PyMOL Python script that loads the backbone (N, CA, C, O; Angstrom):
from pymol import cmd

cmd.read_pdbstr("""\
ATOM      1  N   MET A   1       0.829  -1.181   0.000  1.00  0.00           N
ATOM      2  CA  MET A   1       0.000   0.000   0.000  1.00  0.00           C
ATOM      3  C   MET A   1       0.878   1.251   0.000  1.00  0.00           C
ATOM      4  O   MET A   1       0.631   2.182  -0.766  1.00  0.00           O
ATOM      5  N   GLU A   2       1.893   1.275   0.849  1.00  0.00           N
ATOM      6  CA  GLU A   2       2.756   2.454   0.938  1.00  0.00           C
ATOM      7  C   GLU A   2       3.536   2.686  -0.356  1.00  0.00           C
ATOM      8  O   GLU A   2       3.793   3.830  -0.730  1.00  0.00           O
ATOM      9  N   LYS A   3       3.915   1.597  -1.045  1.00  0.00           N
ATOM     10  CA  LYS A   3       4.684   1.746  -2.284  1.00  0.00           C
ATOM     11  C   LYS A   3       3.859   2.429  -3.372  1.00  0.00           C
ATOM     12  O   LYS A   3       4.383   3.260  -4.113  1.00  0.00           O
ATOM     13  N   VAL A   4       2.598   2.093  -3.473  1.00  0.00           N
ATOM     14  CA  VAL A   4       1.733   2.717  -4.476  1.00  0.00           C
ATOM     15  C   VAL A   4       1.583   4.201  -4.189  1.00  0.00           C
ATOM     16  O   VAL A   4       1.698   5.029  -5.093  1.00  0.00           O
ATOM     17  N   LEU A   5       1.327   4.533  -2.942  1.00  0.00           N
ATOM     18  CA  LEU A   5       1.141   5.938  -2.584  1.00  0.00           C
ATOM     19  C   LEU A   5       2.440   6.727  -2.714  1.00  0.00           C
ATOM     20  O   LEU A   5       2.417   7.891  -3.116  1.00  0.00           O
ATOM     21  N   LYS A   6       3.562   6.113  -2.383  1.00  0.00           N
ATOM     22  CA  LYS A   6       4.857   6.777  -2.548  1.00  0.00           C
ATOM     23  C   LYS A   6       5.114   7.059  -4.025  1.00  0.00           C
ATOM     24  O   LYS A   6       5.577   8.143  -4.380  1.00  0.00           O
ATOM     25  N   PHE A   7       4.814   6.086  -4.886  1.00  0.00           N
ATOM     26  CA  PHE A   7       4.975   6.269  -6.328  1.00  0.00           C
ATOM     27  C   PHE A   7       4.108   7.423  -6.825  1.00  0.00           C
ATOM     28  O   PHE A   7       4.568   8.259  -7.603  1.00  0.00           O
ATOM     29  N   GLN A   8       2.862   7.467  -6.379  1.00  0.00           N
ATOM     30  CA  GLN A   8       1.971   8.546  -6.808  1.00  0.00           C
ATOM     31  C   GLN A   8       2.486   9.899  -6.347  1.00  0.00           C
ATOM     32  O   GLN A   8       2.439  10.873  -7.099  1.00  0.00           O
ATOM     33  N   ASP A   9       2.973   9.963  -5.126  1.00  0.00           N
ATOM     34  CA  ASP A   9       3.504  11.227  -4.611  1.00  0.00           C
ATOM     35  C   ASP A   9       4.739  11.669  -5.387  1.00  0.00           C
ATOM     36  O   ASP A   9       4.898  12.854  -5.676  1.00  0.00           O
ATOM     37  N   GLU A  10       5.620  10.721  -5.727  1.00  0.00           N
ATOM     38  CA  GLU A  10       6.831  11.053  -6.482  1.00  0.00           C
ATOM     39  C   GLU A  10       6.505  11.569  -7.875  1.00  0.00           C
ATOM     40  O   GLU A  10       7.201  12.439  -8.398  1.00  0.00           O
ATOM     41  N   LYS A  11       5.441  11.031  -8.479  1.00  0.00           N
ATOM     42  CA  LYS A  11       5.058  11.435  -9.832  1.00  0.00           C
ATOM     43  C   LYS A  11       4.122  12.643  -9.834  1.00  0.00           C
ATOM     44  O   LYS A  11       3.743  13.134 -10.898  1.00  0.00           O
ATOM     45  N   GLY A  12       3.754  13.117  -8.665  1.00  0.00           N
ATOM     46  CA  GLY A  12       2.881  14.285  -8.588  1.00  0.00           C
ATOM     47  C   GLY A  12       1.433  13.983  -8.935  1.00  0.00           C
ATOM     48  O   GLY A  12       0.705  14.864  -9.394  1.00  0.00           O
ATOM     49  N   ILE A  13       1.020  12.764  -8.723  1.00  0.00           N
ATOM     50  CA  ILE A  13      -0.364  12.391  -9.050  1.00  0.00           C
ATOM     51  C   ILE A  13      -1.092  11.928  -7.781  1.00  0.00           C
ATOM     52  O   ILE A  13      -1.861  10.968  -7.809  1.00  0.00           O
ATOM     53  N   SER A  14      -0.839  12.614  -6.691  1.00  0.00           N
ATOM     54  CA  SER A  14      -1.386  12.192  -5.407  1.00  0.00           C
ATOM     55  C   SER A  14      -2.873  12.488  -5.248  1.00  0.00           C
ATOM     56  O   SER A  14      -3.483  12.061  -4.268  1.00  0.00           O
ATOM     57  N   ASP A  15      -3.460  13.206  -6.189  1.00  0.00           N
ATOM     58  CA  ASP A  15      -4.888  13.521  -6.071  1.00  0.00           C
ATOM     59  C   ASP A  15      -5.765  12.552  -6.863  1.00  0.00           C
ATOM     60  O   ASP A  15      -6.969  12.779  -6.982  1.00  0.00           O
ATOM     61  N   THR A  16      -5.195  11.491  -7.402  1.00  0.00           N
ATOM     62  CA  THR A  16      -5.976  10.537  -8.181  1.00  0.00           C
ATOM     63  C   THR A  16      -6.739   9.584  -7.269  1.00  0.00           C
ATOM     64  O   THR A  16      -6.393   9.401  -6.102  1.00  0.00           O
ATOM     65  N   LYS A  17      -7.775   8.989  -7.825  1.00  0.00           N
ATOM     66  CA  LYS A  17      -8.539   7.989  -7.083  1.00  0.00           C
ATOM     67  C   LYS A  17      -7.747   6.693  -7.030  1.00  0.00           C
ATOM     68  O   LYS A  17      -6.950   6.394  -7.918  1.00  0.00           O
ATOM     69  N   LEU A  18      -7.983   5.938  -5.979  1.00  0.00           N
ATOM     70  CA  LEU A  18      -7.379   4.617  -5.852  1.00  0.00           C
ATOM     71  C   LEU A  18      -8.454   3.591  -6.182  1.00  0.00           C
ATOM     72  O   LEU A  18      -9.545   3.627  -5.613  1.00  0.00           O
ATOM     73  N   PHE A  19      -8.155   2.688  -7.088  1.00  0.00           N
ATOM     74  CA  PHE A  19      -9.094   1.641  -7.486  1.00  0.00           C
ATOM     75  C   PHE A  19      -8.592   0.302  -6.979  1.00  0.00           C
ATOM     76  O   PHE A  19      -7.408  -0.015  -7.092  1.00  0.00           O
ATOM     77  N   VAL A  20      -9.504  -0.479  -6.421  1.00  0.00           N
ATOM     78  CA  VAL A  20      -9.202  -1.823  -5.945  1.00  0.00           C
ATOM     79  C   VAL A  20     -10.248  -2.743  -6.556  1.00  0.00           C
ATOM     80  O   VAL A  20     -11.434  -2.414  -6.563  1.00  0.00           O
ATOM     81  N   THR A  21      -9.822  -3.884  -7.063  1.00  0.00           N
ATOM     82  CA  THR A  21     -10.764  -4.800  -7.692  1.00  0.00           C
ATOM     83  C   THR A  21     -10.386  -6.243  -7.386  1.00  0.00           C
ATOM     84  O   THR A  21      -9.272  -6.529  -6.946  1.00  0.00           O
ATOM     85  N   GLY A  22     -11.325  -7.140  -7.626  1.00  0.00           N
ATOM     86  CA  GLY A  22     -11.061  -8.550  -7.410  1.00  0.00           C
ATOM     87  C   GLY A  22     -12.253  -9.391  -7.822  1.00  0.00           C
ATOM     88  O   GLY A  22     -13.334  -8.872  -8.098  1.00  0.00           O
ATOM     89  N   HIS A  23     -12.038 -10.693  -7.859  1.00  0.00           N
ATOM     90  CA  HIS A  23     -13.097 -11.634  -8.208  1.00  0.00           C
ATOM     91  C   HIS A  23     -13.148 -12.722  -7.144  1.00  0.00           C
ATOM     92  O   HIS A  23     -12.113 -13.252  -6.739  1.00  0.00           O
ATOM     93  N   SER A  24     -14.354 -13.052  -6.692  1.00  0.00           N
ATOM     94  CA  SER A  24     -14.589 -14.116  -5.722  1.00  0.00           C
ATOM     95  C   SER A  24     -13.831 -13.824  -4.426  1.00  0.00           C
ATOM     96  O   SER A  24     -14.097 -12.806  -3.787  1.00  0.00           O
ATOM     97  N   LEU A  25     -12.904 -14.679  -4.025  1.00  0.00           N
ATOM     98  CA  LEU A  25     -12.144 -14.430  -2.798  1.00  0.00           C
ATOM     99  C   LEU A  25     -11.371 -13.110  -2.907  1.00  0.00           C
ATOM    100  O   LEU A  25     -11.290 -12.351  -1.942  1.00  0.00           O
ATOM    101  N   GLY A  26     -10.811 -12.848  -4.078  1.00  0.00           N
ATOM    102  CA  GLY A  26     -10.112 -11.579  -4.293  1.00  0.00           C
ATOM    103  C   GLY A  26     -11.038 -10.389  -4.147  1.00  0.00           C
ATOM    104  O   GLY A  26     -10.607  -9.312  -3.735  1.00  0.00           O
ATOM    105  N   ALA A  27     -12.309 -10.573  -4.482  1.00  0.00           N
ATOM    106  CA  ALA A  27     -13.300  -9.506  -4.324  1.00  0.00           C
ATOM    107  C   ALA A  27     -13.547  -9.226  -2.848  1.00  0.00           C
ATOM    108  O   ALA A  27     -13.642  -8.069  -2.437  1.00  0.00           O
ATOM    109  N   ALA A  28     -13.650 -10.280  -2.058  1.00  0.00           N
ATOM    110  CA  ALA A  28     -13.834 -10.097  -0.613  1.00  0.00           C
ATOM    111  C   ALA A  28     -12.632  -9.371  -0.015  1.00  0.00           C
ATOM    112  O   ALA A  28     -12.787  -8.484   0.825  1.00  0.00           O
ATOM    113  N   LEU A  29     -11.449  -9.750  -0.450  1.00  0.00           N
ATOM    114  CA  LEU A  29     -10.240  -9.074   0.022  1.00  0.00           C
ATOM    115  C   LEU A  29     -10.189  -7.624  -0.447  1.00  0.00           C
ATOM    116  O   LEU A  29      -9.659  -6.765   0.258  1.00  0.00           O
ATOM    117  N   SER A  30     -10.733  -7.345  -1.627  1.00  0.00           N
ATOM    118  CA  SER A  30     -10.728  -5.969  -2.126  1.00  0.00           C
ATOM    119  C   SER A  30     -11.582  -5.063  -1.245  1.00  0.00           C
ATOM    120  O   SER A  30     -11.254  -3.890  -1.064  1.00  0.00           O
ATOM    121  N   VAL A  31     -12.665  -5.589  -0.701  1.00  0.00           N
ATOM    122  CA  VAL A  31     -13.498  -4.796   0.214  1.00  0.00           C
ATOM    123  C   VAL A  31     -12.716  -4.487   1.492  1.00  0.00           C
ATOM    124  O   VAL A  31     -12.719  -3.355   1.975  1.00  0.00           O
ATOM    125  N   LEU A  32     -12.053  -5.501   2.028  1.00  0.00           N
ATOM    126  CA  LEU A  32     -11.265  -5.297   3.253  1.00  0.00           C
ATOM    127  C   LEU A  32     -10.118  -4.318   3.020  1.00  0.00           C
ATOM    128  O   LEU A  32      -9.856  -3.453   3.856  1.00  0.00           O
ATOM    129  N   PHE A  33      -9.438  -4.455   1.888  1.00  0.00           N
ATOM    130  CA  PHE A  33      -8.341  -3.550   1.574  1.00  0.00           C
ATOM    131  C   PHE A  33      -8.848  -2.140   1.302  1.00  0.00           C
ATOM    132  O   PHE A  33      -8.214  -1.157   1.686  1.00  0.00           O
ATOM    133  N   GLY A  34     -10.006  -2.048   0.632  1.00  0.00           N
ATOM    134  CA  GLY A  34     -10.584  -0.742   0.337  1.00  0.00           C
ATOM    135  C   GLY A  34     -10.935   0.031   1.595  1.00  0.00           C
ATOM    136  O   GLY A  34     -10.655   1.226   1.684  1.00  0.00           O
ATOM    137  N   ILE A  35     -11.546  -0.635   2.570  1.00  0.00           N
ATOM    138  CA  ILE A  35     -11.894   0.060   3.813  1.00  0.00           C
ATOM    139  C   ILE A  35     -10.634   0.454   4.573  1.00  0.00           C
ATOM    140  O   ILE A  35     -10.596   1.496   5.228  1.00  0.00           O
ATOM    141  N   ARG A  36      -9.608  -0.380   4.483  1.00  0.00           N
ATOM    142  CA  ARG A  36      -8.338  -0.043   5.133  1.00  0.00           C
ATOM    143  C   ARG A  36      -7.709   1.197   4.493  1.00  0.00           C
ATOM    144  O   ARG A  36      -7.242   2.096   5.192  1.00  0.00           O
ATOM    145  N   LEU A  37      -7.702   1.237   3.161  1.00  0.00           N
ATOM    146  CA  LEU A  37      -7.180   2.410   2.465  1.00  0.00           C
ATOM    147  C   LEU A  37      -7.970   3.667   2.810  1.00  0.00           C
ATOM    148  O   LEU A  37      -7.392   4.715   3.098  1.00  0.00           O
ATOM    149  N   ALA A  38      -9.297   3.553   2.779  1.00  0.00           N
ATOM    150  CA  ALA A  38     -10.163   4.710   3.055  1.00  0.00           C
ATOM    151  C   ALA A  38      -9.967   5.222   4.475  1.00  0.00           C
ATOM    152  O   ALA A  38     -10.031   6.426   4.724  1.00  0.00           O
ATOM    153  N   HIS A  39      -9.730   4.309   5.395  1.00  0.00           N
ATOM    154  CA  HIS A  39      -9.526   4.700   6.786  1.00  0.00           C
ATOM    155  C   HIS A  39      -8.147   5.332   6.995  1.00  0.00           C
ATOM    156  O   HIS A  39      -8.009   6.332   7.698  1.00  0.00           O
ATOM    157  N   LYS A  40      -7.145   4.735   6.378  1.00  0.00           N
ATOM    158  CA  LYS A  40      -5.772   5.225   6.564  1.00  0.00           C
ATOM    159  C   LYS A  40      -5.513   6.540   5.820  1.00  0.00           C
ATOM    160  O   LYS A  40      -4.729   7.373   6.276  1.00  0.00           O
ATOM    161  N   TYR A  41      -6.175   6.719   4.674  1.00  0.00           N
ATOM    162  CA  TYR A  41      -5.973   7.914   3.851  1.00  0.00           C
ATOM    163  C   TYR A  41      -7.314   8.600   3.606  1.00  0.00           C
ATOM    164  O   TYR A  41      -7.873   8.472   2.517  1.00  0.00           O
ATOM    165  N   PRO A  42      -7.838   9.316   4.582  1.00  0.00           N
ATOM    166  CA  PRO A  42      -9.182   9.894   4.474  1.00  0.00           C
ATOM    167  C   PRO A  42      -9.328  10.980   3.401  1.00  0.00           C
ATOM    168  O   PRO A  42     -10.451  11.313   3.021  1.00  0.00           O
ATOM    169  N   LYS A  43      -8.224  11.534   2.909  1.00  0.00           N
ATOM    170  CA  LYS A  43      -8.307  12.562   1.871  1.00  0.00           C
ATOM    171  C   LYS A  43      -8.267  11.988   0.459  1.00  0.00           C
ATOM    172  O   LYS A  43      -8.324  12.734  -0.519  1.00  0.00           O
ATOM    173  N   ARG A  44      -8.169  10.665   0.351  1.00  0.00           N
ATOM    174  CA  ARG A  44      -8.135   9.983  -0.949  1.00  0.00           C
ATOM    175  C   ARG A  44      -9.482   9.350  -1.237  1.00  0.00           C
ATOM    176  O   ARG A  44     -10.130   8.813  -0.338  1.00  0.00           O
ATOM    177  N   ASP A  45      -9.900   9.413  -2.490  1.00  0.00           N
ATOM    178  CA  ASP A  45     -11.096   8.692  -2.910  1.00  0.00           C
ATOM    179  C   ASP A  45     -10.702   7.262  -3.254  1.00  0.00           C
ATOM    180  O   ASP A  45      -9.761   7.034  -4.014  1.00  0.00           O
ATOM    181  N   VAL A  46     -11.426   6.303  -2.690  1.00  0.00           N
ATOM    182  CA  VAL A  46     -11.150   4.887  -2.911  1.00  0.00           C
ATOM    183  C   VAL A  46     -12.366   4.258  -3.575  1.00  0.00           C
ATOM    184  O   VAL A  46     -13.475   4.331  -3.046  1.00  0.00           O
ATOM    185  N   GLN A  47     -12.158   3.646  -4.722  1.00  0.00           N
ATOM    186  CA  GLN A  47     -13.217   2.962  -5.464  1.00  0.00           C
ATOM    187  C   GLN A  47     -12.938   1.466  -5.432  1.00  0.00           C
ATOM    188  O   GLN A  47     -11.871   1.020  -5.854  1.00  0.00           O
ATOM    189  N   VAL A  48     -13.892   0.695  -4.933  1.00  0.00           N
ATOM    190  CA  VAL A  48     -13.781  -0.761  -4.931  1.00  0.00           C
ATOM    191  C   VAL A  48     -14.823  -1.293  -5.909  1.00  0.00           C
ATOM    192  O   VAL A  48     -16.020  -1.056  -5.740  1.00  0.00           O
ATOM    193  N   ILE A  49     -14.369  -2.004  -6.921  1.00  0.00           N
ATOM    194  CA  ILE A  49     -15.267  -2.620  -7.903  1.00  0.00           C
ATOM    195  C   ILE A  49     -14.927  -4.108  -7.903  1.00  0.00           C
ATOM    196  O   ILE A  49     -13.818  -4.504  -8.263  1.00  0.00           O
ATOM    197  N   ASN A  50     -15.899  -4.928  -7.494  1.00  0.00           N
ATOM    198  CA  ASN A  50     -15.591  -6.343  -7.420  1.00  0.00           C
ATOM    199  C   ASN A  50     -16.637  -7.177  -8.151  1.00  0.00           C
ATOM    200  O   ASN A  50     -17.747  -6.726  -8.432  1.00  0.00           O
ATOM    201  N   PHE A  51     -16.240  -8.401  -8.443  1.00  0.00           N
ATOM    202  CA  PHE A  51     -17.057  -9.314  -9.253  1.00  0.00           C
ATOM    203  C   PHE A  51     -17.226 -10.632  -8.505  1.00  0.00           C
ATOM    204  O   PHE A  51     -16.244 -11.236  -8.073  1.00  0.00           O
ATOM    205  N   GLY A  52     -18.468 -11.075  -8.353  1.00  0.00           N
ATOM    206  CA  GLY A  52     -18.734 -12.347  -7.697  1.00  0.00           C
ATOM    207  C   GLY A  52     -18.285 -12.362  -6.256  1.00  0.00           C
ATOM    208  O   GLY A  52     -17.745 -13.363  -5.785  1.00  0.00           O
ATOM    209  N   CYS A  53     -18.497 -11.277  -5.553  1.00  0.00           N
ATOM    210  CA  CYS A  53     -18.012 -11.139  -4.185  1.00  0.00           C
ATOM    211  C   CYS A  53     -18.972 -11.770  -3.179  1.00  0.00           C
ATOM    212  O   CYS A  53     -20.164 -11.463  -3.183  1.00  0.00           O
ATOM    213  N   PRO A  54     -18.461 -12.649  -2.318  1.00  0.00           N
ATOM    214  CA  PRO A  54     -19.301 -13.127  -1.225  1.00  0.00           C
ATOM    215  C   PRO A  54     -19.535 -11.982  -0.237  1.00  0.00           C
ATOM    216  O   PRO A  54     -18.799 -10.995  -0.233  1.00  0.00           O
ATOM    217  N   LYS A  55     -20.550 -12.120   0.587  1.00  0.00           N
ATOM    218  CA  LYS A  55     -20.824 -11.090   1.599  1.00  0.00           C
ATOM    219  C   LYS A  55     -19.640 -11.015   2.548  1.00  0.00           C
ATOM    220  O   LYS A  55     -19.067 -12.036   2.928  1.00  0.00           O
ATOM    221  N   VAL A  56     -19.279  -9.791   2.927  1.00  0.00           N
ATOM    222  CA  VAL A  56     -18.130  -9.563   3.794  1.00  0.00           C
ATOM    223  C   VAL A  56     -18.594  -8.822   5.042  1.00  0.00           C
ATOM    224  O   VAL A  56     -19.270  -7.798   4.942  1.00  0.00           O
ATOM    225  N   GLY A  57     -18.240  -9.326   6.199  1.00  0.00           N
ATOM    226  CA  GLY A  57     -18.521  -8.628   7.447  1.00  0.00           C
ATOM    227  C   GLY A  57     -19.950  -8.773   7.928  1.00  0.00           C
ATOM    228  O   GLY A  57     -20.785  -9.414   7.290  1.00  0.00           O
ATOM    229  N   ASN A  58     -20.208  -8.156   9.079  1.00  0.00           N
ATOM    230  CA  ASN A  58     -21.540  -8.176   9.669  1.00  0.00           C
ATOM    231  C   ASN A  58     -22.236  -6.831   9.422  1.00  0.00           C
ATOM    232  O   ASN A  58     -21.749  -6.011   8.644  1.00  0.00           O
ATOM    233  N   ALA A  59     -23.363  -6.611  10.080  1.00  0.00           N
ATOM    234  CA  ALA A  59     -24.128  -5.373   9.870  1.00  0.00           C
ATOM    235  C   ALA A  59     -23.333  -4.136  10.281  1.00  0.00           C
ATOM    236  O   ALA A  59     -23.429  -3.095   9.631  1.00  0.00           O
ATOM    237  N   ALA A  60     -22.561  -4.241  11.340  1.00  0.00           N
ATOM    238  CA  ALA A  60     -21.748  -3.102  11.788  1.00  0.00           C
ATOM    239  C   ALA A  60     -20.675  -2.761  10.748  1.00  0.00           C
ATOM    240  O   ALA A  60     -20.394  -1.588  10.500  1.00  0.00           O
ATOM    241  N   PHE A  61     -20.080  -3.791  10.145  1.00  0.00           N
ATOM    242  CA  PHE A  61     -19.083  -3.566   9.103  1.00  0.00           C
ATOM    243  C   PHE A  61     -19.723  -2.910   7.885  1.00  0.00           C
ATOM    244  O   PHE A  61     -19.152  -1.987   7.303  1.00  0.00           O
ATOM    245  N   ALA A  62     -20.914  -3.384   7.495  1.00  0.00           N
ATOM    246  CA  ALA A  62     -21.622  -2.795   6.357  1.00  0.00           C
ATOM    247  C   ALA A  62     -21.933  -1.329   6.617  1.00  0.00           C
ATOM    248  O   ALA A  62     -21.824  -0.502   5.712  1.00  0.00           O
ATOM    249  N   GLN A  63     -22.318  -1.000   7.843  1.00  0.00           N
ATOM    250  CA  GLN A  63     -22.605   0.392   8.181  1.00  0.00           C
ATOM    251  C   GLN A  63     -21.339   1.240   8.104  1.00  0.00           C
ATOM    252  O   GLN A  63     -21.380   2.376   7.632  1.00  0.00           O
ATOM    253  N   LEU A  64     -20.219   0.695   8.564  1.00  0.00           N
ATOM    254  CA  LEU A  64     -18.940   1.400   8.474  1.00  0.00           C
ATOM    255  C   LEU A  64     -18.587   1.688   7.018  1.00  0.00           C
ATOM    256  O   LEU A  64     -18.196   2.806   6.680  1.00  0.00           O
ATOM    257  N   VAL A  65     -18.725   0.684   6.160  1.00  0.00           N
ATOM    258  CA  VAL A  65     -18.431   0.858   4.736  1.00  0.00           C
ATOM    259  C   VAL A  65     -19.351   1.919   4.126  1.00  0.00           C
ATOM    260  O   VAL A  65     -18.904   2.761   3.347  1.00  0.00           O
ATOM    261  N   ASN A  66     -20.616   1.876   4.477  1.00  0.00           N
ATOM    262  CA  ASN A  66     -21.589   2.811   3.903  1.00  0.00           C
ATOM    263  C   ASN A  66     -21.427   4.240   4.404  1.00  0.00           C
ATOM    264  O   ASN A  66     -21.896   5.174   3.754  1.00  0.00           O
ATOM    265  N   THR A  67     -20.775   4.428   5.542  1.00  0.00           N
ATOM    266  CA  THR A  67     -20.629   5.781   6.092  1.00  0.00           C
ATOM    267  C   THR A  67     -19.287   6.432   5.758  1.00  0.00           C
ATOM    268  O   THR A  67     -19.090   7.610   6.055  1.00  0.00           O
ATOM    269  N   LYS A  68     -18.368   5.694   5.148  1.00  0.00           N
ATOM    270  CA  LYS A  68     -17.087   6.298   4.766  1.00  0.00           C
ATOM    271  C   LYS A  68     -17.295   7.162   3.525  1.00  0.00           C
ATOM    272  O   LYS A  68     -17.609   6.653   2.449  1.00  0.00           O
ATOM    273  N   ALA A  69     -17.120   8.456   3.685  1.00  0.00           N
ATOM    274  CA  ALA A  69     -17.385   9.393   2.592  1.00  0.00           C
ATOM    275  C   ALA A  69     -16.431   9.215   1.418  1.00  0.00           C
ATOM    276  O   ALA A  69     -16.801   9.502   0.279  1.00  0.00           O
ATOM    277  N   ASN A  70     -15.219   8.750   1.670  1.00  0.00           N
ATOM    278  CA  ASN A  70     -14.229   8.626   0.603  1.00  0.00           C
ATOM    279  C   ASN A  70     -14.159   7.213   0.022  1.00  0.00           C
ATOM    280  O   ASN A  70     -13.210   6.885  -0.690  1.00  0.00           O
ATOM    281  N   LEU A  71     -15.162   6.370   0.321  1.00  0.00           N
ATOM    282  CA  LEU A  71     -15.157   4.983  -0.150  1.00  0.00           C
ATOM    283  C   LEU A  71     -16.433   4.677  -0.918  1.00  0.00           C
ATOM    284  O   LEU A  71     -17.535   4.981  -0.463  1.00  0.00           O
ATOM    285  N   CYS A  72     -16.269   4.075  -2.081  1.00  0.00           N
ATOM    286  CA  CYS A  72     -17.404   3.624  -2.880  1.00  0.00           C
ATOM    287  C   CYS A  72     -17.165   2.156  -3.240  1.00  0.00           C
ATOM    288  O   CYS A  72     -16.161   1.821  -3.868  1.00  0.00           O
ATOM    289  N   VAL A  73     -18.094   1.283  -2.839  1.00  0.00           N
ATOM    290  CA  VAL A  73     -17.980  -0.146  -3.137  1.00  0.00           C
ATOM    291  C   VAL A  73     -19.083  -0.528  -4.103  1.00  0.00           C
ATOM    292  O   VAL A  73     -20.263  -0.314  -3.829  1.00  0.00           O
ATOM    293  N   GLN A  74     -18.696  -1.092  -5.229  1.00  0.00           N
ATOM    294  CA  GLN A  74     -19.659  -1.542  -6.230  1.00  0.00           C
ATOM    295  C   GLN A  74     -19.466  -3.036  -6.443  1.00  0.00           C
ATOM    296  O   GLN A  74     -18.368  -3.507  -6.738  1.00  0.00           O
ATOM    297  N   ARG A  75     -20.572  -3.771  -6.282  1.00  0.00           N
ATOM    298  CA  ARG A  75     -20.536  -5.227  -6.456  1.00  0.00           C
ATOM    299  C   ARG A  75     -21.217  -5.599  -7.756  1.00  0.00           C
ATOM    300  O   ARG A  75     -22.326  -5.144  -8.037  1.00  0.00           O
ATOM    301  N   VAL A  76     -20.556  -6.423  -8.546  1.00  0.00           N
ATOM    302  CA  VAL A  76     -21.147  -6.953  -9.772  1.00  0.00           C
ATOM    303  C   VAL A  76     -21.360  -8.442  -9.540  1.00  0.00           C
ATOM    304  O   VAL A  76     -20.410  -9.179  -9.277  1.00  0.00           O
ATOM    305  N   ALA A  77     -22.619  -8.883  -9.639  1.00  0.00           N
ATOM    306  CA  ALA A  77     -22.927 -10.285  -9.368  1.00  0.00           C
ATOM    307  C   ALA A  77     -24.009 -10.778 -10.311  1.00  0.00           C
ATOM    308  O   ALA A  77     -24.932 -10.043 -10.663  1.00  0.00           O
ATOM    309  N   HIS A  78     -23.881 -12.013 -10.706  1.00  0.00           N
ATOM    310  CA  HIS A  78     -24.912 -12.654 -11.512  1.00  0.00           C
ATOM    311  C   HIS A  78     -26.042 -13.062 -10.574  1.00  0.00           C
ATOM    312  O   HIS A  78     -25.788 -13.581  -9.487  1.00  0.00           O
ATOM    313  N   LYS A  79     -27.279 -12.833 -10.981  1.00  0.00           N
ATOM    314  CA  LYS A  79     -28.400 -13.080 -10.073  1.00  0.00           C
ATOM    315  C   LYS A  79     -28.558 -14.544  -9.682  1.00  0.00           C
ATOM    316  O   LYS A  79     -29.223 -14.833  -8.687  1.00  0.00           O
ATOM    317  N   GLN A  80     -27.975 -15.469 -10.422  1.00  0.00           N
ATOM    318  CA  GLN A  80     -28.094 -16.892 -10.086  1.00  0.00           C
ATOM    319  C   GLN A  80     -26.842 -17.418  -9.366  1.00  0.00           C
ATOM    320  O   GLN A  80     -26.750 -18.616  -9.099  1.00  0.00           O
ATOM    321  N   ASP A  81     -25.909 -16.567  -9.060  1.00  0.00           N
ATOM    322  CA  ASP A  81     -24.698 -16.982  -8.354  1.00  0.00           C
ATOM    323  C   ASP A  81     -24.990 -17.053  -6.857  1.00  0.00           C
ATOM    324  O   ASP A  81     -25.167 -16.021  -6.209  1.00  0.00           O
ATOM    325  N   VAL A  82     -25.041 -18.260  -6.308  1.00  0.00           N
ATOM    326  CA  VAL A  82     -25.402 -18.419  -4.901  1.00  0.00           C
ATOM    327  C   VAL A  82     -24.318 -17.911  -3.962  1.00  0.00           C
ATOM    328  O   VAL A  82     -24.624 -17.503  -2.841  1.00  0.00           O
ATOM    329  N   ILE A  83     -23.082 -17.925  -4.380  1.00  0.00           N
ATOM    330  CA  ILE A  83     -21.972 -17.469  -3.522  1.00  0.00           C
ATOM    331  C   ILE A  83     -22.157 -16.005  -3.139  1.00  0.00           C
ATOM    332  O   ILE A  83     -21.836 -15.619  -2.015  1.00  0.00           O
ATOM    333  N   THR A  84     -22.662 -15.198  -4.039  1.00  0.00           N
ATOM    334  CA  THR A  84     -22.825 -13.781  -3.751  1.00  0.00           C
ATOM    335  C   THR A  84     -23.995 -13.505  -2.815  1.00  0.00           C
ATOM    336  O   THR A  84     -24.102 -12.400  -2.281  1.00  0.00           O
ATOM    337  N   ARG A  85     -24.871 -14.477  -2.604  1.00  0.00           N
ATOM    338  CA  ARG A  85     -26.055 -14.279  -1.770  1.00  0.00           C
ATOM    339  C   ARG A  85     -25.975 -14.956  -0.415  1.00  0.00           C
ATOM    340  O   ARG A  85     -26.800 -14.672   0.454  1.00  0.00           O
ATOM    341  N   ILE A  86     -25.008 -15.845  -0.202  1.00  0.00           N
ATOM    342  CA  ILE A  86     -24.907 -16.593   1.058  1.00  0.00           C
ATOM    343  C   ILE A  86     -24.437 -15.677   2.179  1.00  0.00           C
ATOM    344  O   ILE A  86     -23.467 -14.935   2.026  1.00  0.00           O
ATOM    345  N   ARG A  87     -25.132 -15.738   3.296  1.00  0.00           N
ATOM    346  CA  ARG A  87     -24.745 -14.987   4.481  1.00  0.00           C
ATOM    347  C   ARG A  87     -24.353 -16.008   5.547  1.00  0.00           C
ATOM    348  O   ARG A  87     -25.168 -16.853   5.920  1.00  0.00           O
ATOM    349  N   THR A  88     -23.113 -15.940   6.041  1.00  0.00           N
ATOM    350  CA  THR A  88     -22.673 -16.915   7.039  1.00  0.00           C
ATOM    351  C   THR A  88     -22.890 -16.424   8.431  1.00  0.00           C
ATOM    352  O   THR A  88     -22.572 -17.127   9.390  1.00  0.00           O
TER     353      THR A  88
END
""", "prot")
cmd.dss("prot")
cmd.show_as("cartoon", "prot")
cmd.util.cbc("prot")
cmd.orient("prot")
């Protein structure tokens, strides 16, 4: 995480959005990484776009994700994919 931000700062592009993406397990990890980025760098816009993502976290976690002003999470899922609908 620090290497990406250091690179952006060195190139003078520190005001760009950070995009995180993944599929399936990688999608679940992208949500966790996205919230971490948004929390650690509150002045950066973080966009998480994932595909086939299983549900991540509990209701409190979902509320945290939904209240972070600099974080946008977009889930792309096929309506017949059961993995994206299972709640553990």
